[in-house]
C-alpha positions in Angstrom: 6.9 125.2 57.6 8.1 124.1 54.1 9.9 120.8 53.2 11.5 120.1 49.8 12.1 117.1 49.1 12.6 118.6 45.9 14.9 116.2 43.3 14.5 113.7 45.9 14.5 110.1 45.4 11.6 108.2 47.2 10.5 104.7 47.1 6.9 104.1 48.1 5.6 100.5 48.5 2.1 99.5 48.9 1.4 102.8 46.8 -1.1 102.1 44.5 -3.5 103.1 46.7 -5.1 104.6 50.3 -2.2 106.3 52.2 0.9 104.6 49.8 -0.8 107.0 47.4 -1.6 109.4 49.8 2.1 109.8 50.6 3.4 109.5 46.5 1.6 112.3 45.5 2.6 114.5 48.6 6.0 113.9 47.9 5.7 114.6 44.0 3.6 117.6 44.8 6.9 118.8 46.5 9.5 118.4 44.0 10.6 114.9 44.6 10.7 111.7 41.8 8.7 109.9 42.6 8.8 105.2 42.9 5.3 103.3 43.4 5.4 100.1 43.9 3.1 97.8 44.6 1.4 94.2 43.3 -1.2 93.7 41.1 -3.3 91.3 43.4 -2.3 87.8 44.0 -3.3 87.7 48.4 -5.3 84.7 49.1 -6.1 85.3 52.7 -7.2 89.3 52.8 -10.9 90.2 53.3 -10.9 92.5 51.3 -10.4 94.5 47.1 -6.8 94.6 47.3 -5.4 96.6 44.6 -4.5 95.5 41.2 -2.8 96.7 38.0 -5.7 99.0 37.1 -4.5 101.4 40.3 -1.5 101.4 39.9 -1.5 102.3 37.1 -4.7 105.3 38.2 -2.3 105.9 40.9 1.0 106.6 38.4 -1.7 109.5 36.5 -2.3 110.6 39.7 0.7 110.9 41.0 2.9 112.3 37.8 -0.2 115.0 37.6 0.6 116.4 41.2 4.7 117.2 40.7 6.8 117.5 38.4 9.3 115.0 38.6 10.3 112.0 37.4 7.2 109.1 38.3 7.8 105.4 38.0 5.4 102.6 38.9 6.7 98.9 39.3 4.7 95.9 39.5 6.1 94.2 42.9 5.2 92.3 45.5 7.4 93.6 48.8 7.3 89.5 49.8 10.0 88.7 46.3 13.0 90.6 47.7 15.0 89.1 44.0 12.3 91.5 42.2 12.6 94.2 45.0 16.0 94.3 44.3 16.0 94.5 40.7 13.6 97.0 40.6 15.4 99.6 43.5 18.6 98.8 40.8 16.7 99.8 37.7 15.4 103.2 39.7 19.2 104.4 41.0 19.9 104.2 37.7 17.7 105.5 36.3 17.0 108.4 39.1 21.0 108.3 40.3 20.0 106.8 43.7 17.6 106.5 46.3 17.0 109.2 48.7 13.8 108.1 50.8 12.2 104.4 51.2 8.7 103.6 52.5 8.4 101.1 53.9 4.0 101.2 53.4 2.4 97.8 52.0 0.3 95.9 54.3 -2.8 93.9 54.4 -5.1 93.1 56.8 -7.5 89.9 58.2 -8.6 88.8 61.1 -9.8 85.4 63.1 -11.5 85.0 66.6 -8.0 83.6 68.2 -4.1 83.3 67.6 -4.1 79.3 67.9 -6.8 79.4 65.1 -5.3 81.3 62.8 -4.5 79.4 59.1 -0.9 78.5 59.1 -0.9 80.5 55.1 -2.9 83.7 56.8 -0.8 83.8 59.6 2.4 83.6 56.6 0.6 86.5 53.9 0.0 88.6 56.9 3.8 88.3 58.2 5.2 88.1 54.8 3.5 91.4 53.8 4.5 94.3 56.9 7.9 92.3 58.2 9.4 90.6 55.5 8.3 93.3 53.0 9.8 96.0 54.7 12.6 94.4 55.5 13.1 93.5 51.8 12.5 97.3 50.8 15.0 98.1 53.1 17.9 95.8 51.8 17.0 97.0 48.4 17.2 100.4 49.0 20.2 101.0 51.4 22.9 99.8 48.9 21.2 102.8 46.7 21.3 105.7 49.8 24.7 104.8 51.1 26.4 108.7 50.3 23.2 110.6 49.6 23.3 113.3 52.0 19.9 113.0 54.2 18.8 109.3 52.5 16.2 107.6 55.4 14.0 104.8 55.8 10.5 105.2 57.0 8.2 102.5 57.8 4.8 102.9 58.2 3.0 101.0 61.2 -0.2 100.8 63.4 -1.3 101.1 66.9 -1.1 97.2 66.6 2.6 97.9 66.6 2.6 99.3 70.8 0.1 96.7 72.2 -2.2 93.9 71.9 -4.8 93.9 69.6 -7.4 90.9 69.7 -8.2 88.8 67.2 -5.3 90.1 65.8 -2.1 87.8 66.1 -0.8 88.2 63.5 -0.5 91.6 62.4 0.4 92.7 66.0 3.0 90.7 66.1 3.9 91.9 61.9 3.9 94.7 63.5 5.9 95.4 66.3 8.5 93.4 64.8 9.2 96.3 62.0 9.5 98.2 65.1 12.7 95.5 66.2 13.6 96.3 62.5 13.4 100.5 62.4 14.9 100.3 65.3 17.6 97.9 64.3 18.8 100.0 61.5 18.9 102.9 63.1 21.9 101.8 65.0 23.8 99.8 61.8 23.3 102.7 59.7 23.8 105.6 61.9 27.3 106.0 60.2 27.1 105.9 57.4 24.2 109.0 58.2 21.0 107.1 57.1 17.7 107.3 58.9 15.2 105.2 60.5 12.1 106.2 61.4 8.0 104.9 62.2 4.8 106.5 61.9 2.4 104.8 63.5 -1.0 105.8 62.9 -4.5 104.3 63.9 -7.1 103.8 61.5 -6.4 105.4 58.9 -10.1 106.3 55.8 -8.8 103.7 53.6 -10.4 100.1 51.8 -9.2 97.9 54.1 -10.1 100.5 57.8 -14.2 100.7 55.3 -14.2 97.7 54.6 -17.2 95.0 56.1 -14.8 93.1 57.5 -12.3 95.9 59.6 -16.5 96.9 61.2 -17.3 92.8 61.3 -13.2 92.7 63.7 -14.2 95.6 65.2 -17.6 94.3 67.1 -16.0 91.0 67.3 -13.9 93.0 69.7 -15.9 95.6 71.1 -18.5 92.7 72.1 -15.4 91.5 74.6 -15.2 94.4 76.5 -12.3 96.3 74.0 -12.3 99.9 73.9 -11.6 100.3 70.1 -12.3 104.0 69.6 -9.6 106.6 70.2 -9.6 108.7 72.6 -10.0 112.0 70.8 -13.4 112.7 68.8 -12.5 110.8 65.6 -13.7 107.6 64.0 -10.5 107.2 61.1 -8.0 109.9 60.3 -7.5 111.0 56.4 -4.5 109.1 54.6 -2.8 112.8 54.3 -3.2 112.9 58.7 -0.1 110.4 58.5 1.1 112.0 55.0 2.3 114.6 57.2 4.3 113.0 59.6 5.4 111.0 57.1 7.0 113.9 55.0 8.7 115.4 58.6 10.4 112.4 59.2 11.8 112.3 56.8 12.7 115.5 56.0 15.6 117.3 57.2 13.2 119.1 58.9 13.8 115.6 61.3 17.7 115.0 59.8 18.4 114.2 64.0 15.9 112.1 64.4 16.3 108.2 64.6 15.1 105.6 65.8 11.8 106.7 66.8 8.0 106.1 66.7 5.6 108.5 65.9 2.3 107.8 66.5 -0.2 109.1 64.4 -2.8 107.3 66.7 -5.7 110.3 67.8 -4.8 108.9 71.2 -5.2 105.2 70.9 -3.1 103.7 71.8 -2.9 106.1 75.5 -6.1 103.5 76.5 
């Protein structure tokens, strides 16, 4: 199946590495102009190394090498609505508009119980995942109006669809993104703009392979939770998620909106 995004303008948040970088490179290889957004560090409650300016610069080079379209990169914290709007306005001015916005930025942390989470940990996680998804959509939509096939893609998680101990803030934020995605699908349908979500199980990224994630999984399993996938795979690859992101944003899914596609190896079936 050919998924031609040739000439499209695609914005990806959290694009400096991991899933976001995988999405960005695939869009570039498919002919799109790709815009990378990421924040250079500055996240105090995350228990693993976050991306920095060097990662963003390296990602820019990788994406540029993957295709022939224009590549733009911006240091932009999705928790800063004004900055995100400024960036998207610059993108639209330079490239003519926005066809796809992929709200991929996210962070992870955990605590033994939801009521023991420090407020700053809750806020930083929720603001990055839920508020950050809204700031990107808010900034992108005005530049999507009138562009045939324009759409939003939100990257969710298995945590968007079930309760998972020790991660109440993360679970709540991801559940919130489902509601945001569905509401935007309703509001944007008259404009011909689609809104969907891809929800993966753990993919092979710095976050998922960190000692903090391993500790969190051990904590959950020690208390009787089954944290394994239904299919015999511990971690899926970022490209597994990317394939779904590209499909849902392409014209092959032109009548799909308000939906969630789970690339979760059966995790949420349990």
